[in-house]
C-alpha positions as CSV (number, residue, x, y, z in Angstrom):
1,M,77.2,110.4,100.3
2,T,78.6,107.6,102.5
3,I,81.7,107.9,104.6
4,S,83.5,104.9,106.2
5,I,85.2,105.5,109.5
6,G,87.6,103.5,111.6
7,N,89.9,104.2,114.6
8,D,91.9,102.7,117.3
9,H,91.5,103.4,121.1
10,A,93.3,106.8,120.8
11,G,90.8,108.0,118.3
12,T,87.5,107.0,119.9
13,A,86.5,110.3,121.4
14,Y,87.3,112.2,118.2
15,K,85.5,109.6,116.1
16,M,82.4,110.1,118.2
17,S,82.5,113.8,117.5
18,V,83.1,113.3,113.8
19,L,80.1,110.8,113.7
20,N,77.9,113.4,115.2
21,Q,79.1,116.1,112.8
22,L,78.5,113.8,109.7
23,K,75.1,112.6,110.9
24,A,74.0,116.2,111.5
25,K,74.8,116.9,107.8
26,G,72.7,113.9,106.7
27,I,75.8,111.9,105.7
28,R,75.5,108.1,105.9
29,V,78.4,106.6,108.0
30,I,79.7,103.1,108.2
31,N,81.4,102.8,111.6
32,H,84.0,100.1,111.8
33,G,84.9,101.1,115.4
34,T,86.4,100.7,117.9
35,D,83.9,102.4,120.2
36,S,86.1,101.7,123.2
37,T,89.2,103.2,124.7
38,E,90.7,99.8,125.5
39,S,93.8,99.0,123.5
40,V,93.2,97.5,120.1
41,D,95.2,96.8,116.9
42,Y,94.4,99.6,114.5
43,P,94.7,97.5,111.3
44,D,91.7,95.5,112.4
45,F,89.6,98.8,112.0
46,I,91.4,100.5,109.2
47,H,91.5,97.7,106.6
48,P,87.6,97.6,106.5
49,V,87.5,101.4,105.8
50,A,90.0,101.1,102.9
51,Q,88.0,98.1,101.5
52,D,84.7,100.2,101.7
53,V,86.3,103.0,99.7
54,E,88.0,100.6,97.2
55,N,84.8,98.7,96.5
56,G,82.6,101.8,96.3
57,E,80.6,101.2,99.4
58,A,81.8,104.6,100.6
59,Q,83.0,107.7,98.7
60,F,85.6,108.6,101.4
61,G,87.2,107.2,104.5
62,I,88.2,108.8,107.7
63,I,90.7,107.0,109.9
64,I,91.9,108.1,113.4
65,C,94.7,106.9,115.6
66,G,97.2,108.5,118.0
67,S,99.8,109.6,115.5
68,G,97.8,109.0,112.4
69,N,100.9,107.2,110.9
70,G,99.9,103.6,111.6
71,A,96.4,104.1,110.3
72,N,97.7,105.9,107.2
73,M,100.3,103.2,106.4
74,T,97.6,100.5,106.7
75,A,95.1,102.2,104.5
76,N,97.8,103.0,101.8
77,K,98.5,99.3,101.5
78,H,95.3,99.1,99.4
79,Q,95.8,99.8,95.7
80,G,92.8,102.1,95.3
81,I,93.5,104.2,98.4
82,R,95.2,107.6,98.6
83,S,95.2,108.2,102.3
84,A,96.6,111.5,103.6
85,L,98.0,112.1,107.1
86,C,97.0,115.7,107.8
87,W,97.7,118.0,110.7
88,T,96.6,121.4,109.3
89,K,93.6,122.5,107.3
90,E,95.9,123.6,104.5
91,I,97.4,120.1,104.2
92,V,93.9,118.7,104.1
93,A,92.9,121.0,101.2
94,L,96.0,120.2,99.3
95,A,95.6,116.5,99.8
96,R,92.2,116.8,98.1
97,Q,93.1,119.4,95.4
98,H,96.4,117.9,94.3
99,N,96.3,114.3,95.3
100,N,92.6,113.4,95.2
101,A,93.0,111.8,98.6
102,N,90.0,109.5,99.3
103,V,90.9,108.8,102.9
104,L,91.7,111.3,105.6
105,S,94.1,110.2,108.4
106,I,93.8,112.3,111.6
107,P,96.5,112.2,114.3
108,A,94.4,112.4,117.5
109,R,97.3,113.0,119.9
110,F,98.6,116.0,117.9
111,V,95.5,118.0,116.9
112,S,92.6,119.3,118.9
113,E,89.1,117.8,118.5
114,Q,88.0,121.1,117.0
115,Q,90.8,120.9,114.4
116,A,89.8,117.4,113.6
117,L,86.2,118.5,112.9
118,Q,87.5,121.3,110.7
119,F,89.7,118.8,108.8
120,V,86.6,116.7,108.0
121,T,84.7,119.7,106.7
122,T,87.6,120.8,104.6
123,F,88.2,117.3,103.3
124,L,84.5,116.8,102.2
125,E,84.1,120.3,100.7
126,T,87.4,120.5,98.7
127,E,87.3,119.3,95.1
128,F,90.1,117.6,93.2
129,E,91.6,120.1,90.7
130,G,92.4,117.5,88.1
131,G,94.4,118.8,85.2
132,R,98.2,118.4,85.7
133,H,97.5,116.5,88.9
134,Q,95.6,113.7,87.2
135,N,98.7,112.3,85.5
136,R,100.5,112.2,88.9
137,I,97.6,110.3,90.5
138,G,98.0,107.6,87.8
139,K,101.6,107.3,88.7
140,I,100.8,106.9,92.4
141,A,98.7,103.9,91.5
142,C,101.4,102.5,89.1
143,Q,99.1,102.8,86.1
């Protein structure tokens, strides 16, 4: 499995922890940065994650910014992306089960680092339920 990850300056510390967690599980990671806490424009780091997921270079994406909103909005501009802004483990699970989310957006300023790591585990371990939800997914993508 390959995960693409990107963040702005508010998400750097969390991203480093997520990278360590993923690598410890033997998951290949494409890191689009930033690896600094100096102010950056999040779209520069989020668009490449969305492109990796869209073109099949990565199965999933993880994006992190202060509120999670800007990163989430940026990723969802891509036709093949279903990015979910999540602030509880339950929302993460539902995003995968019902919406087949392929990108997880984490709001670094509103959840703890430990929660963020739990979100990543839940995101990767939760399967899409399909069934009645599949038709809805097609409607999200305007199919």
